[in-house]
N, C-alpha and C positions, 0 to 999 in steps of 0.2 A: 503322562497319566491321563486317562480318559474315563470319565464316569458315564454310566449308561442307564440313568433312570428311565430314559425313554423306552427301554426294553421291558419295563414292568408292565404286565398285562393288567388292564383295567377291566374289572368285572362289571357286566351290565346289571342294572336293577330290574329284576323280573317283575316287580310290582309297579313299575313306572307306567302311569296312565297317559303320559304325553302332556300333562299340565305342567308347564315350565315353573310356575310359581308354587303350586300347592305341595310339590314334592321336596321343597327346599327347607321348609321351616319358616317361622314368622319373620326372623331377622333378615334373612336373604330375600325372601319374597317381598317384604316391605321395601328394602333397598332397591330391588329391581323395579318394582312398581313406581317408586318415586323417580327413578331415572327415566322410565318410559314417559311419565307424565310431563317431565320437563322437556323431553325431546320432541314430543308430539307438537309443540308450538311451531316447529319448523316445517311441518308437512305441507303447509300451504304453498311453499315455494316450488315452482316448476323447474327453475334452472339452477345450476351450480356455478361457482366461481373457481377457476383453476389458475395455477401459476402461468405467467406469460414467459418467464425466463427460459431461455434455450428452446424456444418453439414447442413448449408443452411436453418436454421430456419427462417431467414429473406428472404422473397420471392421477394423483389424488387431488381433490379440491382443497382450497384454503379458506373456505367460508366458515361461518359460525357453526353450522351443523357438523362439519368435520372437526372443528375444535372441540365441540362437545364430545364427539366420539373419541378423540385422542385422549381426553381426560379420563373417559371411561376405560379405555385401554390401559392407561397408566394404573388405574385401580386394579385391573385384571392382573397386571404384573405384580403389584403389591400383594394381592391374594396368593399368587403363585409362590412368591418368595417369603411368605409368612410375615408380611408387612415390612420387609426390608427393600431398600431401593436397588439392591444388586447383591451379587455373591462375592465380589472381590473385597479384600481386606479394607480398602479405603472407605467402604460404605459403613463400617462399623464404628461404634462410639470410641473416642480416644485414638483414632487412627492418625491424627496429626497430619492429615493430608494438606497439601499446599495449594497448587494450582490445578483446577479442574476444568475440563472442556466437555460439553455435551453436544454431540453431533447428531443431526436429525432431530432437533430439539422439540419439534411439535409446538405445543402451546407454551413450553418452558416450564411445565409443572414439575418435571423431574429435577431440574436445576434449582427451582425454588425450594422444593422439599429438601434437597441435599444441602443447600445453604442454611436452611433452618436447623438441620441436624449437625452441621459442621460450620459453626460461625468462624472458625479459624481459617477456613478455606477461601482462597481467592478464585472467583469465577469471573474472569475479566470479560469474557464474551462467549456467546453461544450462537450457533447458526444452524439453519435447517437446509433441506435439500434444494430449496429454491434460491439459496444465497450464492452469489457469484464466487465467493471464497471456497466453497465446497468443490467447485470444478477446476479451480486454478491452484497455484502454489499456496501453501500455508506459510505465511510470513509473520510469525509471532515474536514478540520481544524476548520471550523466555519459554522454555519447554514446560510441559505439564506433568504433574505427578500421576494424574489419573484421567483417562479419556473414556467416556461412556458413549456407546453407539447402540441405537435401538431401532429395529425394524427397517433396515436399510435395503433389504433384498427388493429387487425390482426398481431400485433407485440408483444403484451403482453401475457405472459403465465398465469399470475395470477394477476387480477386487484387489488384485495385487498392487495396483497403483494406490488405491485407497488405503490399504493396510500399511503400505510403505510410508505414506504421508503421516499416518498415525505414529508409526515407529520412529520416524525422524523428529517428531515433536513431543516425545516422551523423555523424561529424565532417565538416566541409568537406574534400573530397578523399578521404573515406573510401570503402572498397570494400564491395560486397556481391557474393557469388558464389552463383548458383543452379545446383544440380546436380539435374536432373530428367529425366523420361522421358514419352513419349506412351503412352497406353493401348493403342492399336491397332498390332498388328504389321504389318510390311510385308515384301515381297521384291522384289528388283530384276529377277528373271527370270521372274516369273509363276508360280513353283512354289507360292506361297501364294495361294489364291483365296478368294472370299467364301463358298464352300460348305464350306470346311474348318472343323472344330470349333474350331481356334485363332482363326479370324476371328470366328466366332459368339460365342465366349467373350469376346473383347476387346470386342465391340460391346455385349454384355449387361452387362459390367462398367461400361462408359461410361454406358449407359442407367440402370442402377441407381444409380450415384453421382450422376447428375443428380437423380434423384428424392429422394435422401437429402440434397440440399443441399450436396454436396461434389463439384462437377463436376470431371471430368478434362478440362481444356482442352488443345487442341493447343498445344504449346510455341511454334509459329510465331506464336501470337497474343500472346505475352508482350512482344514488342518494342514494339508500340503502347502497351501498358499502361505499360511502363518510360518511354517518351518522355512520356506524359501525366503521370506522377508527377513527372518532372523529372530523371531520371538522364541523364547525358551519357557520351559515349565508351563506348558499349555494345559489347563484344566478345563475339560469339556463337560457340560451338564445337558442332558437331553430330557425333556419332559413333554407332556401332552396337554393340549387344550381340546376337550371334547366338544362336539358340535352342538350338544344340548344337554339336558339333565339325565341322559341315559345311564351314567355310571351308578353303581351301588354305593361306592365309597363317598362319604359325605363331602370331603374336600374336592374330589373330582366332579361330583355333582354340582357343587357350587361354582367351580371354574367353568363347567359346561353352561350354566345359566348366564354367567357374565360373558362368556365367549359367544354364546348364541346372540345376545343383545349387541355385542360389538360387531359381529358379522352382519347382522340384520342392518345395522346402521351404515356399514361400508359397502354393502353388496352392490348397489347401483353405481356408486361413484368409482369403485375399484374396477368395475366391469365396462361401463360405457366408453370411457376414454380409450383403453387399450384395444377393445374389440372394434370400435368404429375407426380409430386412427390406424391401428396396426393390421387389422384383418378386413377392413372395409365392410363390416357388418352394418346393417341398417338398425335404427333404434327399435323398430318392430321386431327384428330378429333377436336382438338382445333381450327384449321384454319376454319373448316366448321362452328363451333359455332360462331366464331368472325365475319365471313362474315355477318351473320344475325344481330349480335349486332351492327356492324358499320352502316348498313342500317337503323336500327331503331333509333340509336343514333342521326342521322341527320334528322329524320322525324318530321317536325313541327306539324303533326297531332297527335303525341303521346306526351302528356303533362306530361312527366316524370320529376322527380327531385330526388336528393339525400337529405334525411333529414340530416341537419348538426346541430352541437351542440357546444356551448361554455358554460363553467361554471366558475364562480369565487368563490373560497373557502377560508375561513379564518381558521387558525389553532385554534384560540380561541380569546376571547375578552381581554385576559390578556395583559395589557400594550397597548392595541389598542385604537385608537381614536374612541370611540363609536359613537359620533355625526357624524363624517365623514363617517363611515360605513353606517349609516342610510341614509345620503345624497346620498351616492353611490348607495344604493339599490333603492332609489326613482329615481335616475337618470337613472338607468338601465331600469326601466319601461318606462321612457321617450324615451330612445333609441329604445326600442321595438316599441313604437307608431310611432316614427319618421322613423324607418326603413320601416315600412309598407307604409308610405306616402312619402318615398324618401327624407325625411329631418330628420336630427338628431338634436334636440335642443341643443343649446350651453351650457345649464345648465348641461348636462351630462358631458361635458368635464371640467366644472368648479368645479365639486363636489369634485375633488381630487387634486386640484392644490397645496394644502398644506399637502398632505398625508405624514404622518410620523408614521410608525408602532411603533416607540419607544416612541411616545409622550403620 
């Protein structure tokens, strides 16, 4: 079963003046302004700190500025999922989840929030993309009930190998949830063209990541890999992160504001390393490109968005609660319908209150 919320057309706001804050309302504007004021403290830094492991294969920095952005991005996911940590049943109250692993953990904020919501859960260890265990065999003392993976595109060398490691470290009937995005931005109305700096930037990042051995694969290709590895009952959810406040819909407008801030903070760090390492660009050439990207990123007349993706996968039905899984899959479709109309039916959150992969 595959859900297609990403196919929903997001209407632009014809009254948008281009002011990111004034069009959001007091609460969102205040939150965004507060975030910006706290982040401005870092702008005096000229350099960035990157992971040394594996000769710089991970192209994002690991300094405090990046940690600040990762926490902001976590908030963006929470806003997207109506303040839920994920879409899989183990995220919901009373799920009786046992062992949980967060891969690509960032600052650890997701795992901390999950542990607060699920005191019964055991989270023995988390690791990020710079950790040696990520690249080698996973040797854990016991399998996991739930594995959470977020924003790993452009960090994975071989997705089949990665998903197979996850599969082999899940309990029968255990869940994995992938939350990720595509590298190339899109628009539904043709206001973003291949001639725009945004499009050129996206394609250059994809080219560079390929050369560096960490390809950014289209998320539509993941389904075949999941099937090949052996996952069953794959529920896919596609959604959109607008480039700024251009949407008319209140929720999408808010997501656009947060995503604009998230992108602004990561723009230099996600670009400099891949283009200078992978394509031999000079810093001056990168700066010229980014000047055009920044201008278009804030242009409400360009109705661009990132195609985003979440999937919930079962290892198998062995020892799994088949009735509950069916309810979850039906509930996920209701989430899709609710997301498009800015409301998520309560039934979606009720479908896994008694989730127990061992029952």
